[in-house]
C-alpha positions in Angstrom: 105.2 11.2 -83.6 106.4 9.0 -80.8 104.5 6.0 -79.3 102.9 7.9 -76.5 101.5 10.5 -78.9 100.2 7.7 -81.1 98.4 6.0 -78.2 97.0 9.4 -77.0 95.7 10.0 -80.5 94.1 6.6 -80.7 92.5 6.9 -77.3 91.1 10.3 -78.0 87.3 10.1 -77.5 86.7 12.6 -80.4 88.2 10.0 -82.8 85.8 7.3 -81.8 84.1 6.0 -84.9 86.5 7.4 -87.3 89.3 5.8 -89.4 90.9 4.4 -86.3 88.1 1.8 -85.9 88.4 0.9 -89.5 92.2 0.4 -89.2 91.6 -1.7 -86.1 89.0 -3.8 -87.9 91.3 -4.4 -90.8 94.1 -5.5 -88.5 91.7 -7.9 -86.6 90.6 -9.3 -90.0 94.2 -9.8 -91.1 95.1 -11.4 -87.9 92.6 -14.1 -88.5 93.9 -14.6 -91.9 97.4 -15.0 -90.6 96.4 -18.5 -89.4 96.5 -19.5 -93.1 99.9 -18.0 -93.8 101.4 -21.5 -93.7 99.1 -22.5 -96.6 100.1 -19.4 -98.5 103.8 -20.2 -98.0 103.2 -23.8 -99.2 101.3 -22.5 -102.3 104.0 -20.1 -103.2 106.6 -22.8 -102.4 108.5 -20.6 -99.9 110.6 -22.6 -97.5 112.6 -21.1 -94.7 116.0 -22.4 -93.8 115.4 -22.8 -90.1 112.5 -25.0 -89.1 113.2 -24.6 -85.3 112.7 -28.3 -84.8 109.4 -28.5 -86.6 108.7 -31.0 -89.4 108.4 -28.2 -91.9 108.7 -24.5 -92.2 105.0 -24.2 -92.8 104.3 -26.1 -89.5 106.6 -23.6 -87.7 104.8 -20.6 -89.2 101.4 -22.1 -88.3 102.4 -22.7 -84.6 104.0 -19.2 -84.5 100.8 -17.5 -85.9 98.5 -19.5 -83.5 100.6 -18.1 -80.7 101.1 -14.5 -81.8 97.7 -13.7 -83.2 95.8 -14.0 -79.9 98.4 -11.9 -78.2 98.1 -9.3 -80.9 94.3 -9.3 -80.7 94.4 -9.0 -76.9 97.0 -6.3 -76.6 97.6 -4.3 -79.7 94.3 -4.2 -81.6 92.2 -3.3 -78.6 93.8 0.1 -78.7 92.1 0.8 -82.0 88.7 -0.2 -80.7 87.7 -2.1 -83.9 84.2 -2.9 -84.9 83.0 -6.0 -83.1 81.9 -7.6 -86.4 85.6 -7.7 -87.5 86.2 -10.4 -84.8 84.2 -12.8 -86.8 87.0 -13.4 -89.2 89.5 -14.7 -86.5 86.6 -16.6 -84.9 85.9 -18.3 -88.3 89.6 -19.1 -88.8 90.1 -20.3 -85.2 87.0 -22.5 -85.4 88.5 -24.2 -88.5 91.8 -24.6 -86.7 90.2 -26.2 -83.7 88.4 -28.6 -85.9 91.7 -29.5 -87.6 93.3 -30.0 -84.3 90.9 -32.8 -83.4 90.3 -34.1 -87.0 93.4 -33.4 -89.1 92.2 -35.7 -91.8 89.4 -33.3 -92.7 90.3 -31.5 -96.0 90.3 -27.7 -96.0 87.5 -27.5 -98.6 85.1 -29.8 -96.7 81.7 -28.1 -96.7 80.9 -29.4 -93.2 84.0 -27.7 -91.8 82.9 -24.4 -93.2 79.3 -24.8 -92.1 80.6 -25.5 -88.6 82.7 -22.4 -88.7 79.8 -20.3 -90.0 77.6 -21.8 -87.4 80.1 -20.8 -84.7 80.1 -17.3 -86.0 76.2 -17.1 -86.0 76.2 -18.4 -82.4 78.8 -15.8 -81.4 76.6 -13.0 -83.0 73.5 -14.3 -81.2 75.4 -14.3 -77.9 76.8 -10.8 -78.5 73.4 -9.4 -79.4 71.8 -11.2 -76.5 74.3 -10.0 -73.9 74.2 -6.5 -75.4 70.4 -6.5 -75.1 70.5 -7.7 -71.5 73.1 -5.1 -70.6 71.0 -2.3 -72.2 67.8 -3.5 -70.5 69.6 -3.6 -67.1 71.0 -0.1 -67.6 67.6 1.2 -68.7 65.9 -0.3 -65.7 68.5 1.2 -63.4 68.1 4.6 -65.0 64.3 4.4 -64.7 64.6 3.4 -61.0 67.0 6.3 -60.4 64.5 8.7 -62.1 61.7 7.4 -59.9 63.9 7.8 -56.7 64.8 11.4 -57.8 61.1 12.3 -58.5 60.1 10.7 -55.2 62.7 12.8 -53.3 61.5 15.9 -55.1 57.9 15.2 -54.1 58.9 14.5 -50.5 60.8 17.8 -50.4 57.8 19.6 -51.8 55.5 18.0 -49.2 57.9 18.8 -46.4 58.2 22.4 -47.4 54.4 22.7 -47.8 53.8 21.1 -44.4 56.5 23.4 -42.9 54.8 26.5 -44.3 51.4 25.4 -43.0 52.6 24.9 -39.4 
Protein backbone atom coordinates (compact mmCIF):
# COMPACT_ATOMS: atom_id res chain seq x y z
CA UNK A 1 0.00 0.00 0.00
CA UNK A 2 1.46 3.33 -1.03
CA UNK A 3 1.08 6.62 0.81
CA UNK A 4 -1.85 7.88 -1.32
CA UNK A 5 -3.82 4.67 -0.69
CA UNK A 6 -3.12 4.96 3.05
CA UNK A 7 -4.39 8.56 3.11
CA UNK A 8 -7.48 7.61 1.08
CA UNK A 9 -8.20 4.77 3.51
CA UNK A 10 -7.80 7.06 6.51
CA UNK A 11 -10.02 9.75 4.98
CA UNK A 12 -12.76 7.26 4.06
CA UNK A 13 -15.97 8.47 5.78
CA UNK A 14 -17.06 4.86 6.29
CA UNK A 15 -14.05 4.34 8.59
CA UNK A 16 -14.97 7.26 10.81
CA UNK A 17 -15.21 6.07 14.41
CA UNK A 18 -13.29 2.85 13.84
CA UNK A 19 -9.78 1.82 14.74
CA UNK A 20 -8.36 4.80 12.88
CA UNK A 21 -9.59 7.19 15.58
CA UNK A 22 -8.11 4.93 18.24
CA UNK A 23 -4.73 4.82 16.48
CA UNK A 24 -4.79 8.61 16.09
CA UNK A 25 -5.70 9.03 19.76
CA UNK A 26 -2.84 6.76 20.84
CA UNK A 27 -0.42 8.73 18.65
CA UNK A 28 -1.61 12.02 20.14
CA UNK A 29 -1.20 10.64 23.66
CA UNK A 30 2.29 9.37 22.87
CA UNK A 31 3.22 12.70 21.35
CA UNK A 32 2.51 14.42 24.65
CA UNK A 33 4.56 11.82 26.43
CA UNK A 34 7.50 12.50 24.08
CA UNK A 35 8.13 15.71 26.00
CA UNK A 36 9.38 13.54 28.84
CA UNK A 37 11.71 11.50 26.65
CA UNK A 38 14.67 13.46 28.02
CA UNK A 39 13.75 12.32 31.55
CA UNK A 40 13.55 8.72 30.37
CA UNK A 41 16.97 9.00 28.74
CA UNK A 42 18.43 10.42 31.95
CA UNK A 43 16.80 7.68 34.02
CA UNK A 44 18.13 4.96 31.70
CA UNK A 45 21.50 6.74 31.59
CA UNK A 46 21.47 6.96 27.78
CA UNK A 47 23.76 9.65 26.50
CA UNK A 48 24.23 10.46 22.82
CA UNK A 49 27.58 11.34 21.37
CA UNK A 50 26.49 14.54 19.62
CA UNK A 51 24.88 17.22 21.78
CA UNK A 52 24.51 19.64 18.85
CA UNK A 53 25.80 22.50 20.99
CA UNK A 54 23.47 21.87 23.93
CA UNK A 55 24.62 21.44 27.52
CA UNK A 56 23.55 17.80 27.56
CA UNK A 57 22.04 15.21 25.25
CA UNK A 58 18.84 15.28 27.33
CA UNK A 59 18.54 19.03 26.72
CA UNK A 60 18.93 18.45 22.99
CA UNK A 61 16.20 15.76 23.05
CA UNK A 62 13.87 18.01 25.05
CA UNK A 63 14.26 20.92 22.60
CA UNK A 64 13.88 18.56 19.65
CA UNK A 65 10.68 17.05 21.05
CA UNK A 66 9.17 20.44 21.91
CA UNK A 67 9.74 21.40 18.29
CA UNK A 68 8.63 18.21 16.56
CA UNK A 69 5.57 17.25 18.60
CA UNK A 70 3.43 20.28 17.67
CA UNK A 71 4.32 19.79 14.02
CA UNK A 72 3.36 16.12 14.23
CA UNK A 73 0.13 16.99 16.04
CA UNK A 74 -0.79 19.60 13.49
CA UNK A 75 0.13 17.77 10.33
CA UNK A 76 0.24 14.03 10.77
CA UNK A 77 -2.18 13.09 13.51
CA UNK A 78 -5.03 15.22 12.16
CA UNK A 79 -5.33 12.70 9.32
CA UNK A 80 -6.36 10.04 11.83
CA UNK A 81 -9.12 12.23 13.31
CA UNK A 82 -8.33 11.26 16.90
CA UNK A 83 -10.77 11.62 19.75
CA UNK A 84 -10.65 15.15 21.15
CA UNK A 85 -10.12 13.82 24.68
CA UNK A 86 -6.73 12.41 23.64
CA UNK A 87 -5.41 15.96 23.25
CA UNK A 88 -5.58 16.35 27.03
CA UNK A 89 -2.34 14.38 27.46
CA UNK A 90 -0.23 16.77 25.33
CA UNK A 91 -2.06 19.70 26.94
CA UNK A 92 -1.17 18.37 30.40
CA UNK A 93 2.47 17.82 29.40
CA UNK A 94 2.84 21.19 27.66
CA UNK A 95 1.28 22.96 30.64
CA UNK A 96 3.98 21.43 32.84
CA UNK A 97 6.61 22.43 30.29
CA UNK A 98 5.38 26.04 30.20
CA UNK A 99 5.51 26.18 33.98
CA UNK A 100 9.07 24.83 33.96
CA UNK A 101 10.02 27.43 31.37
CA UNK A 102 9.16 30.26 33.76
CA UNK A 103 10.03 28.47 37.02
CA UNK A 104 12.76 25.87 36.32
CA UNK A 105 13.38 25.47 40.05
CA UNK A 106 9.99 23.75 40.56
CA UNK A 107 10.54 20.00 41.04
CA UNK A 108 8.69 17.60 38.73
CA UNK A 109 6.82 16.01 41.62
CA UNK A 110 5.48 19.31 42.99
CA UNK A 111 1.76 18.89 43.69
CA UNK A 112 0.94 22.46 42.65
CA UNK A 113 2.56 21.91 39.28
CA UNK A 114 0.29 18.94 38.61
CA UNK A 115 -2.78 20.73 40.00
CA UNK A 116 -2.06 23.60 37.61
CA UNK A 117 -1.79 21.15 34.71
CA UNK A 118 -5.01 19.38 35.72
CA UNK A 119 -6.74 22.74 36.08
CA UNK A 120 -5.61 23.71 32.58
CA UNK A 121 -7.08 20.48 31.24
CA UNK A 122 -10.39 21.12 33.04
CA UNK A 123 -10.51 24.66 31.61
CA UNK A 124 -9.84 23.24 28.13
CA UNK A 125 -12.65 20.69 28.54
CA UNK A 126 -15.07 23.40 29.71
CA UNK A 127 -14.09 25.59 26.74
CA UNK A 128 -14.49 22.73 24.25
CA UNK A 129 -17.88 21.76 25.67
CA UNK A 130 -18.96 25.41 25.77
CA UNK A 131 -17.92 26.15 22.20
CA UNK A 132 -19.45 22.88 21.03
CA UNK A 133 -22.75 23.79 22.73
CA UNK A 134 -22.74 27.25 21.16
CA UNK A 135 -22.05 25.78 17.72
CA UNK A 136 -24.81 23.17 18.10
CA UNK A 137 -27.27 25.80 19.34
CA UNK A 138 -26.45 28.09 16.41
CA UNK A 139 -26.83 25.26 13.90
CA UNK A 140 -30.14 24.21 15.46
CA UNK A 141 -31.44 27.79 15.36
CA UNK A 142 -30.43 28.14 11.69
CA UNK A 143 -32.13 24.83 10.89
CA UNK A 144 -35.33 25.93 12.66
CA UNK A 145 -35.31 29.27 10.83
CA UNK A 146 -34.81 27.48 7.53
CA UNK A 147 -37.74 25.14 8.30
CA UNK A 148 -39.93 28.15 9.14
CA UNK A 149 -38.97 29.84 5.87
CA UNK A 150 -39.69 26.67 3.91
CA UNK A 151 -43.08 26.24 5.57
CA UNK A 152 -43.91 29.92 5.00
CA UNK A 153 -43.03 29.57 1.31
CA UNK A 154 -45.22 26.47 1.04
CA UNK A 155 -48.13 28.28 2.71
CA UNK A 156 -47.66 31.27 0.39
CA UNK A 157 -47.68 28.97 -2.64
CA UNK A 158 -50.86 27.28 -1.40
CA UNK A 159 -52.52 30.67 -0.84
CA UNK A 160 -51.42 31.88 -4.28
CA UNK A 161 -52.76 28.77 -5.98
CA UNK A 162 -56.06 28.99 -4.03
CA UNK A 163 -56.45 32.67 -4.91
CA UNK A 164 -55.60 31.95 -8.54
CA UNK A 165 -58.24 29.19 -8.72
CA UNK A 166 -60.91 31.49 -7.18
CA UNK A 167 -60.31 34.27 -9.70
